[in-house]
C-alpha positions in Angstrom: -120.9 -52.3 140.2 -117.8 -50.2 140.0 -115.0 -51.2 137.8 -111.4 -50.0 137.3 -111.7 -49.6 133.5 -111.9 -46.4 131.5 -114.6 -44.0 132.5 -116.7 -42.1 129.9 -114.6 -39.0 130.6 -111.3 -41.0 130.2 -112.5 -42.4 126.8 -113.5 -38.9 125.6 -110.1 -37.5 126.6 -108.4 -40.4 124.8 -110.2 -39.7 121.5 -111.0 -35.9 121.6 -108.2 -34.6 123.9 -108.1 -33.0 127.3 -109.6 -29.6 128.1 -106.8 -27.0 127.9 -107.5 -25.5 131.3 -107.2 -29.0 132.9 -103.8 -29.5 131.2 -102.6 -26.1 132.4 -103.7 -26.9 135.9 -102.1 -30.4 135.9 -98.9 -28.8 134.7 -98.9 -26.5 137.7 -99.3 -23.3 135.7 -102.4 -22.1 137.6 -105.6 -23.3 139.1 -108.2 -24.4 136.6 -110.2 -21.2 137.1 -107.1 -19.0 136.7 -106.2 -21.0 133.6 -109.6 -20.3 132.1 -109.0 -16.6 132.6 -105.5 -16.9 130.9 -107.2 -18.6 127.9 -109.8 -15.8 127.6 -107.1 -13.2 127.9 -105.3 -14.6 124.9 -102.2 -15.8 126.7 -102.2 -19.4 125.4 -101.0 -20.7 122.1 -101.5 -24.3 120.8 -99.3 -25.3 117.9 -98.6 -21.7 117.1 -102.2 -20.6 117.1 -103.7 -18.2 119.7 -106.5 -20.0 121.6 -109.3 -18.1 123.4 -112.1 -20.7 123.5 -112.7 -22.4 126.8 -113.9 -25.6 125.1 -110.5 -26.1 123.4 -109.2 -29.7 123.8 -105.6 -30.7 123.3 -103.4 -33.8 123.3 -100.6 -32.8 125.7 -98.3 -35.6 124.5 -98.1 -34.2 121.0 -99.5 -30.6 120.9 -97.1 -27.7 121.6 -98.6 -25.5 124.3 -97.2 -22.1 125.2 -98.1 -19.7 128.0 -96.9 -16.1 127.3 -94.6 -17.6 124.7 -92.9 -20.1 127.0 -93.2 -23.8 126.1 -95.0 -26.1 128.4 -93.4 -29.6 128.0 -95.6 -32.7 127.8 -96.5 -34.6 130.9 -93.3 -36.3 132.2 -93.0 -40.0 131.4 -89.3 -39.8 131.8 -86.7 -38.7 134.4 -84.5 -35.6 133.6 -81.7 -34.9 136.1 -79.2 -32.2 136.5 -76.0 -33.6 138.2 -73.1 -31.6 139.6 -70.4 -34.2 138.7 -67.4 -34.1 141.0 -63.8 -34.1 139.7 -62.5 -37.7 139.5 -65.9 -39.2 138.5 -65.8 -41.0 135.1 -68.7 -40.1 132.7 -69.8 -43.7 132.3 -72.1 -46.0 134.1 -69.3 -48.6 134.9 -65.5 -48.6 134.9 -63.3 -51.6 134.6 -60.6 -49.7 136.6 -62.9 -49.4 139.5 -63.1 -45.6 139.5 -66.2 -43.7 140.7 -68.9 -43.4 137.9 -72.2 -41.7 137.3 -73.9 -44.9 138.4 -74.0 -43.4 141.9 -76.5 -40.8 140.7 -79.0 -43.4 139.5 -82.4 -43.1 141.3 -83.7 -46.3 142.8 -85.4 -48.6 140.4 -84.7 -46.3 137.4 -82.1 -46.8 134.7 -80.6 -43.6 133.4 -77.9 -42.7 130.9 -75.8 -39.5 130.6 -76.3 -36.9 128.0 -72.8 -36.2 126.5 -69.7 -36.4 128.7 -67.3 -34.5 130.9 -63.7 -35.7 131.1 -62.7 -37.2 134.4 -60.9 -34.1 135.7 -63.7 -31.7 134.8 -66.5 -31.1 137.2 -69.8 -29.5 136.8 -73.1 -29.9 135.0 -74.1 -33.1 133.2 -77.6 -34.2 132.4 -79.0 -37.7 132.9 -82.2 -39.1 131.6 -84.0 -42.2 130.4 -85.5 -40.4 127.4 -83.5 -41.7 124.5 -84.9 -39.3 121.9 -84.1 -36.3 124.1 -80.6 -37.6 124.8 -79.9 -38.2 121.1 -81.1 -34.8 120.0 -79.2 -33.0 122.8 -76.0 -34.7 121.7 -76.5 -34.1 118.0 -74.3 -31.3 116.6 -77.1 -30.0 114.4 -78.9 -28.5 117.4 -75.9 -26.6 118.7 -77.0 -26.4 122.3 -74.5 -23.9 124.0 -72.4 -25.0 127.0 -70.6 -22.6 129.3 -67.4 -23.4 131.2 -65.3 -21.7 133.8 -61.6 -22.4 133.2 -58.8 -21.5 135.5 -55.7 -21.3 133.3 -52.0 -20.7 133.7 -50.7 -17.2 132.9 -52.4 -13.9 132.3 -54.8 -14.1 129.3 -54.8 -10.9 127.2 -57.7 -9.4 125.3 -55.9 -10.3 122.1 -55.9 -13.9 123.1 -59.6 -13.7 124.0 -60.2 -12.5 120.4 -58.3 -15.5 119.1 -60.8 -17.7 120.9 -63.7 -15.7 119.4 -62.4 -15.6 115.9 -61.4 -19.2 115.9 -58.6 -21.7 116.0 -57.5 -24.6 113.8 -56.9 -27.7 115.9 -55.8 -31.2 114.8 -59.5 -32.2 114.3 -60.6 -28.9 112.5 -61.6 -25.4 113.1 -63.3 -24.2 116.3 -64.3 -20.9 117.8 -66.0 -19.9 121.0 -69.5 -18.5 120.9 -68.5 -16.2 123.8 -65.3 -15.7 125.9 -64.4 -13.4 128.7 -61.7 -13.0 131.3 -63.5 -13.0 134.6 -60.5 -12.5 136.8 -56.7 -12.3 136.7 -54.3 -13.1 139.6 -50.6 -12.5 139.9 -48.1 -14.8 141.7 -48.3 -17.4 140.4 -50.0 -15.8 137.3 -53.3 -17.3 136.4 -56.6 -16.2 134.8 -60.3 -17.3 135.1 -62.0 -17.6 131.7 -65.7 -18.0 131.0 -66.1 -19.8 127.7 -69.3 -20.7 125.8 -69.2 -23.3 123.0 -71.7 -25.6 121.3 -69.2 -28.2 120.1 -69.2 -31.6 121.9 -65.7 -32.5 120.7 -63.5 -34.3 123.1 -61.7 -32.1 125.7 -62.3 -29.2 123.4 -62.1 -26.4 126.0 -58.8 -27.7 127.3 -57.4 -28.0 123.7 -58.5 -24.4 122.9 -56.8 -23.1 125.9 -53.6 -25.1 125.0 -53.7 -23.5 121.6 -53.4 -20.0 123.1 -50.6 -21.2 125.4 -52.7 -21.1 128.6 -53.1 -24.7 129.8 -56.2 -25.4 132.0 -55.6 -25.9 135.7 -59.2 -26.5 136.7 -62.3 -26.7 134.6 -66.0 -26.6 135.4 -69.1 -26.7 133.2 -71.7 -24.3 134.7 -74.5 -24.3 132.1 -76.1 -26.2 129.2 -78.6 -24.0 127.3 -81.0 -22.5 129.9 -79.9 -25.0 132.6 -77.5 -23.5 135.1 -75.6 -25.2 137.9 -76.3 -22.4 140.3 -75.8 -23.4 143.9 -76.3 -27.1 143.4 -73.6 -28.7 145.7 -70.9 -30.9 144.1 -72.1 -34.5 144.1 -75.8 -33.6 144.3 -78.6 -33.8 141.7 -82.0 -32.2 141.0 -84.7 -32.5 138.5 -84.9 -30.2 135.5 -87.6 -27.5 136.1 -90.6 -27.3 133.8 -89.2 -24.1 132.3 -85.8 -25.6 131.6 -87.2 -28.7 130.0 -89.6 -26.6 127.9 -86.7 -24.5 126.6 -84.5 -27.5 125.9 -87.4 -29.2 124.0 -87.7 -26.1 121.8 -83.9 -26.0 121.2 -83.7 -29.6 120.0 -87.0 -29.6 118.0 -89.1 -31.9 120.3 
């Protein structure tokens, strides 16, 4: 009589772990046979230790597995979305004023929340998830996940003003400096500049306030990356799942 309970194999995996080659195959790294060759070739690390034994068993939920140095995140129990937020959408799940919110990006039958915020008039990359620990760590200033923006500003930004952004400014809520800043383009008539700015601060409207401080107010602002995650060609108002590589790098950055 066949039952639907745990098999002997299931019970062994629960207590002793899963064969490493099976984990790699399930993660989409390679076929099980190809994964075995990768193990033998010394390309796999588990918890910082090089593994070459085909009998190695792991617990993918808690063991850190790397292939050629790249982190393989644990099996997904949560949803991790990249959203290209349109301008005019509020970074909340509901709004008493009736404005458009991130609620429209909720998958069916799944309750997500946003990781950090973008002000209403800023478009671009925002992450959504139902993984509370991941969201908390991504938002915590201790982890300093870099975020890159494209800012169209008024006037012609000089190299001296770029250096001010890089050396740091004192705003009303304290000192801030850009991790990277560069003028991408300058246009005459009316004069304006396109700046690419990378920061790791999550302070409110920080890019706009930095540009105000060098007397070049922002006309339009877009966030184009968070750590290894890039907006790329994702259309405005669309979403996609984080890739395995992106999620693995983010897990490393926030200590998961």
